[in-house]
N, C-alpha and C positions, 0 to 999 in steps of 0.2 A: 226509486219508484219514480216513472216522469208521470209529469200532467198529463201528455198526451195517450201514454200508457192510463193511464188510469180511466183517464174520459172514455178509452174506446174500449174498455172495460164494461161498463158501465151500460154502454151503446149497446155492446154484442147480447150482455147480460139479459136488457128488456125484449133482445130478438127472442133470445132462445124463451124466455117464460112465454111469449105468445105461440110459440110453435108445442110447447109442452101441454095447455090448453089442452091439444084432441089426439095429440101423437105421444110415442114413448121412443128413448134412445137405445135401441140393440146393438149392444157387441158382437161380433162373432170373429171369427179365428180367421189368418190367413195364412199360408206356407208356401213352402216351393224348397227345393235343392239349388245349390250353388254353392263354389270353390271358396269364393272369402267370403268373410264376415260383414265388407261395404259392399255396399250396394248404391246403383243411381235409378233403375228402371225398376216398378215396382208391378207390373202388367205381368199377367201371366201366373198370377197368383190362386192357390186351389185354395176354396173356402169353406170353413165348418161352419153352418146356420143355425145356431140354436133351433129348439121350438118356441112358438109366438110367445110364450109364457113364462120369458128368461132370457139371460145374456150368457156368452162366454165370452169372457177377459182375462186379461192379466198372462199371455202364453209365455210356459217359459217350455224346453226342450231337453231332451237329454236320450242319448244314446246307451243302450246295453243286449250284449247280446248278438248283434244286427238287428235290433230293435228299435223302431224310431216309437218316442211318444212326447205328446203335448201335455202339460199340466197347465190348468186352469183353474180359474177362480168361476163358479157356476153360482149363480144369482137369479132365484126364482122371485118373479114381481110380486106375488103374492106371499111372501114371507117373507122379507129383504134382510135375509142373513146367509151372508156369502158362505160356499163351502168349497172345499178343492176336489176338483174332478182332474182324470186321466184318459184323453184319448190317446190311443196308438193310429200311427199314421202310413202311409204306402205312399210309393215311387208314383204308382198311377194315377194319384189323388186318390183314394178310396183310403174311409177310416173308420174306425169301428165307432160304439157310440162310447158318450160321455161315461165314466165309472166313477162315483164318489169315493174318495180314501179317506179326505181326513174332513169329518162335522162337528163343531164344539157351540156349546150356546152362545158363543160370542161371533161377530162374523172374521171371516178365512178370506185374504185375497194376495194378490201377488206373492205365486209359489217358487222365491226363488231357490235356484236348484245349486248345490256344488258337491262337488267330490271330498271327500279327506282321507287318506291312509286306505284309498278303496272303497270305502261307505260310503255311501248314498245319503246326503242331509237336505232339510231344505228350512230356509228362515221367509217363512211368511210373512204376511200385514196380519198381524195384530192392535191395531190402536186402538180400538173398542174396548180389549182387556188391560189396556194402558201396558203393555208389555215388550220387549220383543226375544221373539220362544224362535227356540233351534228341534227343529224335528227330524228324528232320525231313521234312515227305514229301515227295516226286518225281512221283509219280499218284495224288493223291487218288479213293480212298480205300484202294487195295493196295498202294503199293509206298513204304514209308521205310526212311531207312538213319539209322545214328548220327550226328548231329552234333557234341557237343562232354558231354562230361561235366564237372559243373559243381562238382562233390563229390565226391572218393572216401575212402577208408579212414573213412567213417559208415554207423553202422544208420541207415535213416532210411525210416520206412516215410509211405504217402500223401503225399507232399510235394504242395504246392498253394500255386502263384503268385497271386497278389495285387498290381496296379499301382497304388498311392494314395501324392498327394501329392507326387508327383514321383519317386519311389524304387519300386522292387522289394521283396516282401516274399515269404519264404519261409516258409507255417505249415506244419509236421511233426512227426511223434510219433518221436522218440529212445526207442532203445533203449538209455538211459544210467541206472545205480546201482538199476535195476526190471526184473521177470520180463518182463514184455511189452510189448508197442508198446499207448501207447494213455494208460499212465499219467502221462503226462507230453508238454504240450505245448511247443514249443520254436520261435522264431520268427526270422530271418535278413533282412539289408536289404541292396539293391544297388543301383545306378544301373544295371546291364547286367545283364540276366536271363540273358547265355549267358556270362556270363564267370567265372572264380572268388573273384573277389572279396565278400568275403560277412560282414557284419557278425554277428557276435550278441547279440544281443538284452543288454539290460541286467540284466533283469530273468532269464533264460532259467534252468529254466523258467518259461514266464508262469502258468502251468496245472498244476497236478497233484492227480490224484482217479483212485481206483482203476476202469481201462481203462472211462475216462470224456472224453475227450480227440483222441479220434483224428481226423483229419479224413474226411469220407466225401461229398465230392464239393467242387465248385468253388465260391468265394466268391458269393455275390448278391448285387445291387444292383436293389432295389427300391424305387421312392419314395423315394427320396436316402436311402433306409438300407441298411445293410451287413449281411447275415447270412452265417453260416459254418455247413455242414453238420457235424455231430457223430453219431460215433461212442456207443451208450453199450451196453456189452457185459457187464452186470450180472447179468444171467440167463443170458446164453448170446454168442457170440460174435459180435453182428451182431442183438440182442435187439431195439435201437430205435433211432432216431434223435431228436437233437434239431436242432432251426434255431434258431440263438443270435445275438444281433444285435451287434455288433462296435461301439462304445460309445468307445472309446477306440485307440489305436494310433498311437505315438510309438517312438520308440528308449529313452524312460526310462515310459514305462507303457502297458497293455494291460489293457482289461476289457472283458468280454461278459455280457450277462445274456440269461436263457431268455424267447424267442417261441414257439416251438408243441412240442411232443414229438408224435411221430410212434410209436406203437404199432401192429403190424401186428392190430389188431383189428378188420378191415373184412372178412377173412376166417379162418374158422376152423384151413383147412389152413395160412396162413401163420403160420410161427414166429417170424418175425426181418427185419426189414430194417436194410439199413447204407450205400446210396449216394443219395444225390438229388442229380438235376442238371437242368437247365432251359436250352435253346436255341432261340432263333425258333420257339416256339411247341411245342416236344416236352418233355415230361416225362419221364424216364426214372426207374425204381427196381430196386433187387434185394428178391427176396423167398426165402426161406428155406423147404422145405417137408422134411419128413423124410421119408426112405421106406427101405422094407424092404435091408437089404445084399443080394446077390443070391448 
């Protein structure tokens, strides 16, 4: 961690604290259809703006039987425990209301979706419960149940699985010897995604920098290359995104290089972006707006 980056974080944190005296950060959902997973221009995206008493964040998308859905963290300001909801979206820019699908007595966010043997599963963030959980869908997209806990007694944020070279990898931000999630990236590997048998990477943490390495969406493969969406929270939490190309991934090595940086510069009213996902021609992101406190 460079001294310059540390001092910059201190400066921006002071500015944000002043802003928060009279304002709230409200996340909303951005989406559009496009052919490729990667994009350089983020204008002309449809917006899903939540009611003023809550935010929508961490979008993941899925298509089933020709219908398109965005799964989100829904977070009411008055009762600050997030839960998972789903929104159906249409190509004309319209969308359904957000329908809650998973609620617990602990915070839920980052509803990471994947399909395994034809069945939909979700690995939401459950760090408040000190677990990494996998939920199974019984009736897509509305009915889910907890399938298994693959790790417990762990403070892990935004855990993201990826199958590579005949084994599973878990990318996760652990709160270990640091103040906030995102300062360090940890890797674990295993043969069975649903088991508790995970081997820590020999170089853990494989990356560490100030609020700069937290996962920000499913890992993307495009043109035989692998890209990892990453949060950059230097200026503010979720201030920007980076797409990084993974160039080495084995039990003894890990390397990634910057492919693209995504700043919310296409819209003056958007102050941050911190999730990037693409599936079946649907790109989803979230955007941060600053609204006056009620």
